[in-house]
Structure formats: C-alpha cells, structure tokens
C-alpha positions in Angstrom: -0.3 -12.9 94.1 -0.9 -10.6 90.6 -3.5 -8.9 89.7 -4.7 -8.4 86.5 -5.6 -4.5 86.1 -8.6 -4.1 82.7 -8.8 -1.0 81.8 -12.3 0.6 80.5 -12.0 0.1 76.7 -11.1 -3.4 77.3 -13.9 -4.1 80.5 -15.9 -2.6 77.0 -15.1 -5.2 75.0 -15.5 -7.7 77.3 -18.0 -10.7 76.0 -19.9 -12.9 77.8 -19.7 -15.5 75.4 -17.4 -16.8 72.4 -20.4 -16.2 70.2 -21.4 -13.1 71.2 -20.9 -10.1 68.5 -18.4 -7.6 69.3 -19.6 -3.7 69.0 -17.1 -2.2 66.9 -17.2 2.0 66.6 -16.9 3.2 63.2 -16.5 6.8 61.9 -18.3 6.9 58.1 -16.5 10.6 57.6 -15.8 10.5 53.6 -13.4 12.9 54.4 -11.4 10.4 56.7 -11.4 8.1 53.5 -10.1 10.2 50.1 -9.1 7.0 48.1 -12.6 5.1 49.4 -14.2 5.0 45.9 -10.9 4.8 44.0 -10.6 1.3 45.9 -14.1 0.1 45.1 -13.7 0.4 41.8 -10.5 -1.3 41.6 -12.2 -3.8 44.3 -14.8 -4.2 41.0 -12.5 -4.3 38.4 -11.1 -7.4 40.0 -13.9 -8.9 40.7 -15.3 -8.4 37.2 -12.0 -10.1 35.9 -12.1 -12.9 37.9 -15.3 -13.7 37.1 -14.5 -14.5 33.5 -10.8 -15.9 34.8 -13.2 -18.3 36.8 -16.0 -19.2 34.4 -16.7 -22.5 33.7 -20.1 -23.5 33.4 -20.2 -27.2 32.1 -21.1 -29.4 34.8 -21.6 -32.6 33.0 -23.6 -34.3 30.5 -26.2 -37.2 30.4 -25.2 -40.3 28.1 -27.8 -42.7 26.7 -29.6 -41.1 24.2 -29.3 -42.9 20.8 -30.9 -40.0 18.8 -31.3 -36.4 19.0 -32.6 -34.6 22.6 -35.9 -32.8 21.2 -37.7 -32.1 24.2 -37.0 -31.6 28.0 -39.5 -31.7 31.2 -38.8 -30.8 34.7 -40.8 -32.1 37.6 -42.0 -29.0 39.6 -42.5 -31.0 42.4 -39.0 -33.0 42.9 -36.2 -30.8 42.1 -33.3 -33.8 41.4 -35.7 -35.2 38.6 -35.8 -34.6 34.5 -37.2 -35.8 31.6 -35.7 -35.9 28.2 -37.2 -37.2 24.8 -35.2 -38.4 21.8 -35.8 -38.2 17.7 -36.2 -41.9 18.1 -38.8 -42.2 20.6 -36.8 -43.1 23.6 -37.9 -40.8 27.0 -35.8 -41.1 29.4 -36.1 -40.0 33.5 -33.1 -39.1 35.2 -31.7 -38.3 38.5 -30.1 -35.3 37.6 -27.5 -35.3 40.9 -26.0 -39.0 39.6 -27.1 -38.4 35.9 -28.6 -41.6 35.8 -31.6 -42.5 34.1 -34.0 -43.5 36.6 -37.1 -44.8 33.9 -36.4 -46.2 30.0 -39.9 -45.7 28.6 -39.9 -46.8 24.9 -42.8 -47.0 23.4 -43.2 -44.2 21.1 -43.1 -45.1 17.1 -42.0 -41.4 16.3 -39.7 -38.7 17.9 -40.9 -37.1 21.0 -42.0 -33.7 20.5 -43.2 -32.5 23.8 -42.6 -33.9 27.5 -44.6 -32.1 30.8 -45.1 -33.5 34.2 -48.6 -33.0 35.9 -49.2 -31.1 38.8 -48.2 -33.8 41.2 -44.9 -34.9 39.5 -46.0 -38.5 39.2 -47.1 -38.2 36.0 -45.3 -37.8 32.8 -47.3 -36.6 29.4 -45.5 -37.3 26.1 -46.4 -36.5 22.5 -45.1 -37.7 19.2 -45.1 -38.0 15.3 -46.6 -41.0 15.7 -50.1 -39.2 16.0 -50.7 -40.7 19.6 -50.4 -39.1 23.6 -49.0 -41.5 26.7 -49.5 -41.4 29.9 -46.3 -42.4 32.2 -46.8 -43.1 35.6 -43.0 -41.4 37.1 -42.9 -42.9 40.5 -39.4 -42.0 42.6 -37.2 -44.2 42.7 -34.5 -44.2 46.0 -30.9 -43.2 45.6 -29.8 -46.8 46.2 -31.7 -48.3 43.2 -30.0 -46.5 40.3 -28.3 -48.5 38.2 -30.5 -51.6 39.0 -32.0 -53.7 36.2 -35.7 -52.8 38.1 -35.7 -49.4 37.8 -33.9 -49.2 34.3 -36.2 -51.5 32.7 -38.8 -50.9 29.8 -42.1 -49.8 31.1 -45.7 -49.6 29.6 -48.0 -46.4 29.7 -50.8 -46.2 31.7 -53.0 -44.8 29.0 -52.8 -44.3 25.2 -54.7 -41.7 23.1 -54.6 -42.1 19.4 -55.1 -38.8 17.8 -56.0 -37.8 14.3 -52.6 -35.9 13.4 -49.2 -35.5 14.9 -48.2 -33.6 18.1 -45.8 -31.0 18.5 -46.5 -30.0 21.9 -47.9 -30.7 25.8 -48.6 -28.8 28.5 -50.4 -29.6 31.7 -51.8 -27.7 33.9 -51.0 -26.4 36.7 -53.8 -26.9 39.2 -56.4 -29.6 37.7 -55.6 -32.8 36.1 -55.6 -31.7 32.2 -53.7 -30.6 29.9 -53.3 -29.4 26.5 -51.7 -30.4 22.7 -50.6 -28.6 19.8 -50.8 -30.5 16.8 -54.1 -29.4 13.7 -55.5 -27.3 16.6 -54.8 -26.9 20.4 -56.5 -29.8 22.5 -57.5 -30.0 25.4 -57.5 -33.2 27.5 -58.5 -34.6 30.6 -56.2 -37.2 32.1 -58.6 -39.8 32.7 -60.1 -39.6 29.0 -59.3 -41.0 26.1 -60.7 -37.9 24.1 -60.7 -34.2 23.8 -61.9 -32.1 26.5 -62.5 -28.7 23.8 -60.7 -27.5 20.8 -59.2 -24.5 20.1 -59.0 -23.3 16.4 -57.9 -20.1 14.9 -57.0 -20.2 11.2 -53.9 -22.2 11.7 -51.9 -25.5 9.9 -50.3 -26.2 12.5 -49.9 -25.2 16.3 -45.9 -25.0 17.2 -45.8 -24.6 20.7 -48.9 -24.3 23.8 -48.4 -23.1 27.8 -49.9 -22.6 30.3 -50.0 -19.4 32.5 -48.5 -20.7 35.7 -50.2 -17.6 37.9 -53.6 -17.7 36.1 -53.9 -21.5 34.6 -57.1 -20.9 33.1 -55.5 -18.8 30.4 -52.8 -19.9 27.8 -51.1 -18.7 24.8 -49.8 -21.2 21.4 -47.6 -20.1 18.3 -48.9 -21.5 15.4 -47.2 -21.8 11.8 -49.1 -18.9 10.8 -46.2 -16.7 12.6 -49.4 -15.7 14.6 -49.1 -15.9 19.0 -52.9 -16.7 20.1 -54.6 -16.3 23.8 -56.9 -18.3 24.7 -59.6 -18.8 28.0 -60.6 -22.0 29.2 -63.1 -20.6 31.1 -65.3 -19.2 27.8 -63.8 -21.8 25.3 -63.3 -19.5 23.2 -59.8 -17.8 22.2 -59.4 -14.1 23.0 -56.4 -12.6 21.1 -54.3 -13.0 18.2 -51.0 -11.4 17.1 -49.7 -11.5 14.0 -45.7 -11.4 13.0 -43.3 -11.3 10.4 -41.6 -14.1 11.2 -43.2 -17.5 12.5 -42.8 -18.2 16.9 -40.9 -21.7 17.6 -41.7 -21.7 21.4 -43.3 -19.6 24.5 -42.6 -19.0 27.7 -44.6 -17.0 30.6 -43.2 -15.3 33.7 -43.7 -17.3 36.9 -43.2 -14.4 38.7 -45.0 -11.6 36.2 -48.2 -13.8 34.9 -49.3 -11.0 32.1 -46.0 -11.0 30.6 -44.1 -13.9 28.4 -41.4 -14.2 25.9 -41.5 -16.2 22.9 -38.6 -17.4 20.4 -38.8 -16.1 17.3 -37.0 -17.6 13.9 -35.8 -14.5 13.0 -32.4 -14.8 16.2 -34.3 -12.6 17.8 -37.2 -13.9 21.6 -39.5 -11.1 22.0 -41.3 -10.5 25.4 -45.0 -9.5 25.6 -47.0 -8.1 28.0 -50.6 -10.2 27.5 -52.5 -6.5 27.9 -51.1 -4.8 25.6 -49.7 -7.1 22.4 -49.6 -4.0 19.9 -45.7 -3.9 21.1 -43.4 -5.8 22.8 -41.7 -4.7 25.6 -38.5 -6.2 24.4 -36.4 -7.4 22.7 -34.0 -9.9 23.2 -30.7 -10.3 20.2 -27.3 -12.0 20.1 -28.2 -15.3 18.3 -27.1 -15.6 14.9 -29.8 -18.4 13.6 -33.4 -19.6 14.5 -33.9 -19.8 18.3 -36.0 -22.5 19.2 -36.6 -22.7 22.6 -36.8 -20.6 25.6 -37.2 -21.7 29.4 -37.9 -18.7 32.4 -36.0 -19.1 35.5 -38.5 -19.2 39.1 -37.3 -16.3 40.2 -38.3 -14.7 36.8 -35.6 -12.5 36.5 -33.7 -14.6 33.8 -34.5 -16.8 31.2 -32.4 -19.5 28.9 -32.5 -19.9 25.2 -31.0 -22.6 23.0 -30.8 -22.0 19.1 -29.9 -23.3 15.9 -26.3 -21.6 16.0 -25.1 -24.4 18.5 -25.2 -21.9 21.3 -27.1 -20.9 24.7 -27.5 -17.7 26.0 -29.0 -16.2 28.8 -30.9 -13.1 29.3 -31.7 -10.7 32.2 -35.8 -10.5 31.8 -35.2 -6.9 30.8 -32.0 -6.9 28.7 -31.5 -6.8 25.0 -28.4 -8.3 25.0 -27.5 -11.7 26.2 -25.8 -11.8 30.0 -24.2 -15.4 29.3 -23.2 -18.0 25.8 -22.3 -21.5 26.3 -21.3 -23.3 23.8 -18.9 -26.4 23.3 -16.8 -27.9 20.7 -19.0 -30.8 20.5 -22.5 -29.8 21.3 -24.5 -29.6 17.6 -28.0 -27.9 17.1 -29.7 -26.8 20.5 -33.6 -28.0 20.0 -34.5 -27.4 24.1 -33.5 -25.8 26.9 -35.1 -26.3 30.7 -34.3 -24.0 33.9 -33.9 -26.0 36.7 -36.2 -25.5 40.0 -34.0 -23.6 42.0 -32.7 -21.6 39.6 -28.6 -22.9 39.3 -28.6 -25.1 36.7 -29.7 -25.5 33.0 -30.0 -28.0 31.0 -30.0 -28.6 27.1 -30.7 -30.9 24.6 -28.8 -31.2 21.3 -28.9 -32.9 18.3 -25.8 -35.1 19.3 -27.9 -37.5 21.7 -26.9 -35.6 24.7 -28.0 -33.5 27.8 -25.9 -30.9 29.4 -26.1 -29.5 32.4 -24.9 -26.0 33.3 -24.2 -23.3 36.1 -26.6 -20.4 35.3 -24.1 -18.3 36.8 -20.5 -19.3 35.2 -18.4 -18.5 37.8 -20.7 -19.1 40.9 -18.8 -22.0 43.3 -21.1 -24.6 43.8 -21.7 -26.3 47.4 -21.6 -24.8 50.7 -20.7 -21.0 51.1 -19.2 -20.2 54.6 -21.1 -17.0 56.1 -17.9 -15.0 55.5 -17.8 -16.3 52.1 -21.5 -15.0 51.1 -20.9 -11.4 52.7 -18.1 -11.7 50.2 -19.9 -12.6 46.7 -22.6 -9.9 47.7 -20.0 -7.1 48.5 -18.6 -7.8 44.9 -21.8 -8.3 43.0 -23.0 -5.0 44.7 -19.6 -3.1 43.7 -20.1 -4.5 40.0 -24.0 -3.0 39.9 -22.5 0.3 41.4 -19.3 0.3 38.2 -21.0 -1.3 35.8 -21.1 1.6 33.4 -17.9 2.4 33.7 -16.1 1.8 29.9 -13.5 -0.9 31.2 -15.6 -2.7 33.6 -18.2 -2.6 31.1 -15.9 -3.9 28.4 -14.3 -6.5 30.2 -18.2 -7.5 31.2 -20.0 -8.0 28.0 -16.9 -9.6 26.3 -18.0 -13.0 25.7 -15.6 -16.0 23.7 -18.3 -17.7 20.7 -17.4 -19.6 17.7 -15.3 -18.4 14.8 -19.0 -19.4 12.4 -20.7 -17.5 15.5 -18.5 -14.1 15.1 -18.3 -14.0 11.5 -22.1 -14.5 11.3 -22.7 -11.6 13.8 -20.4 -9.5 12.2 -22.1 -9.9 8.7 -25.3 -9.4 10.6 -24.3 -6.2 11.8 -23.5 -4.6 8.5 -26.6 -5.7 6.7 -28.5 -3.9 9.9 -26.2 -0.8 8.9 -26.9 -0.7 5.7 -30.8 -1.1 6.2 -30.9 1.8 8.7 -28.9 3.8 6.4 -31.4 3.1 3.9 -34.0 3.9 5.7 -32.6 7.3 6.6 -32.1 8.4 3.2 -36.0 7.6 2.3 -36.2 10.0 4.8 -33.7 12.9 3.9 -34.8 12.8 0.1 -38.4 12.6 0.3 -41.7 15.2 0.5 -42.3 15.7 3.9 -44.4 13.4 5.2 -44.2 10.8 2.7 -42.1 8.2 4.5 -42.8 9.0 8.4 -43.6 5.2 8.4 -40.2 4.0 7.4 -39.2 4.5 10.8 -40.3 2.1 13.5 -39.0 1.4 16.7 -37.5 -2.5 16.4 -40.5 -3.4 19.1 -43.2 -2.3 16.9 -41.5 -3.2 13.7 -42.1 -7.3 13.5 -45.3 -6.8 14.1 -48.4 -7.4 11.4 -51.8 -7.1 13.0 -53.5 -7.7 16.0 -56.8 -9.3 16.2 -59.4 -9.4 18.3 
C-alpha cells in the first residue's frame, strides 16, 4: 500500500473547498522588478491603442418618423422607455431594447418642441408650435405586444391645454404633479388644471429652454432669446438672478450630482458650466464644436455630459474638461437637434434632421453584455494604467486623436486661425498702448463672454 507524503508547503496551500481562495505571498519590493514601470507603460500604451481599434459606438437606429426629430424625453422610472417628437407633430414612445414603437401619439398639428415624462413615468407632457400642451397617459406595454395593432394605434391625449403662443420647451417637476413651459414667458402648470398656476417674466421676448433642478426642484432655470440665463424660485414666485451673455444660449441642463452646477449650450460653438452661487464667472468652457450647440444632457453620474450640434456631430465631455472625450458622427446623420443620456449612463440617444433617432454607446470601445469577473478586473486595471500615464506624449496623442469629417476638420482649422489672430491683435494693442490703458483687453475665456449679471 502506497502512502502519499504531503510536504509542509502543500499542506499550507491545501483548500477545504474549490471555491476557497489560495493565499499567495508576494514580495512588493521594487528592487526585485526593475522594469516594472516600463512594463506598465507599455501596457497602458497598448490599452490606449486597443481602445481606438475597437471603437464602434453606433448601436442602431429607431426608424419610423417621417420628419426631423426635434425633441427627446427619457423616462426616469423606466430604463427601457424613451419618447421622441418630430417636426410633423408625431410622437413615438419607444422600447429601447427592441427599438420598436410602443405608442404612436399623433395629435399635434405643429412641430413638437418639448417632451417630458412626469415624476411617476406614467404621463408624458408635450408642447408644440400649434400653441397647445397635451398630456398623455403612457402605460407600459408588455414585450409580447410589440408590433401588434393595439399597441401601435393612434391614441388621444388625456388632457389638452390651449395657450396664447407657441411653446418652445417643457419640463416636469421632480417632486410634484407640476410642469413648466417656455414660450413668451415661463409658465408653471398643475397637471389637473387648464390654466397656469403662475407666470414669470423678466424682459425676454421668447424663452427657449426651462429645466427644474433635480435636487432642489423648487428652483428652475431658463434660457432666453435676449441672450439671458435666468434663475427662478417657485416658493417666492419671483425671478432671483439673471445673467446676460454675448451670444444666445439654446439649452440648459443641471448636473444631477452637484445640484448647484449647470451647463448651457451656446450659439458661439461652446458650452459653459456655471455655479448658480457665483454667476460672474463660468467654472469651465467646453470647446471643440465648429457650429452652434443645440442640446446638452448630463449622465446620471454627473461626471460627463453629451452635446449635439448643428455641425452634424455629437461630442461627449467630462464635466470639468475643456475638450471633448469622444466625437460621434455618421455619413448619413444630419444636424443634431436633441441628445439624451440613458438612465444607466451606458448609452446616448440622438435625434437629427434625417428622421432617425440613433443609439450610441457612451464609451465607444466598451464591451456590451455580461462581463466575467476576470474581464472586469482587466478593464479596471487598464483604466488605472491609462489614467496613470495619460500625460505621456505618445499616449496623450493617441487618446486625443479623433477622426472627424472633412468639413469639421477644415472649419476647426479656420476657427483656430481666427482665434490666434484675435489673440495676437490683443497682445499688440497692450504692447503698444500707454501703461494700464488696455488692461481690460485681456479677460479669461470664462469671463469674456459674460456681459452683465442682474439681481
């Protein structure tokens, strides 16, 4: 009879079950690994290159509209539901996983300028150029009903409110059955009443956008055609502060994690982030677009946001970065009127002038689907390496490089030439002027576009 002899080392590493982790002793002395930094740098370089190789952000398109998409709305209570409004007055409620229409709401006679789900996710508020506001009941359809005649029938609104002028935007209150509309003025409405509860005016012909603060819903902000950004308080029924800029702002979005910060999309090709407590200077200027920015929306994490522009491209920014992290475009995509982040921060929706709603990945090279624990650890390790070596010239060059259409490339080159010429002109004025005469010529970009602040 043979007897198996177990050494002390084997006895130490013997596991009682297969799932028990093996204890491995490691010596972390850096002198034992003289090439450790070089090895990690090479791994970071390879990870950066592979991100560009596997960058395939486009996931699919939602087809069915017969006119340009002007507005999008995401359901905060339902991850897979989204609504889109077109210029012909048609609203479609989509099931995102199957990319099929759950509901077709066709009652408006003008372009749909604003859409918003209420706090429960069961109602949809729409506003249009036909001077009407309509409230729709949007029950969730079962997956098996998709494509059937019942779910795709044209439905009637639960409530219709006739206004005095065309409406440009709508947003629902985060804690009450209320919503705000933007038109000739900012109106606050109750879901059950056909007349506004209160109205706000502050010397503006047309209000272009209105958004409630997600953390402090009694406060909301608006953008006007008089190049203004205004803050309002529902509790006092009065406007509180107003900021005048050199160019008109088209859309506004609050940071969901930092409730005092918001970002506006401007017609001067830039986006500006502000702190509502200190409006005399912007916290960050986000560049890279070459035409007017038409919409902006934050990720639920508050760490990044997406913006769409008239130059037929979509760009993703970190909340504190001056330049875009990614640029998305296709040959067929036209002017982008609206963009939205999904409620899990994984996908981005865009609506453009070519009748399509497109679905993109928030991270272009991210793998879609279930990841094994080993894959997750590998991805986290690569992200840590890229963040550690992101300032190295070779890695920075590869990470910052973006393929853009020829028209955008030429326009960006022309804009850089014009900006450099303006900077040289200011420098020469200061150099050849009397001492102190032209100190006001040089203002930081964060203050340069601000005209005045009113209280």
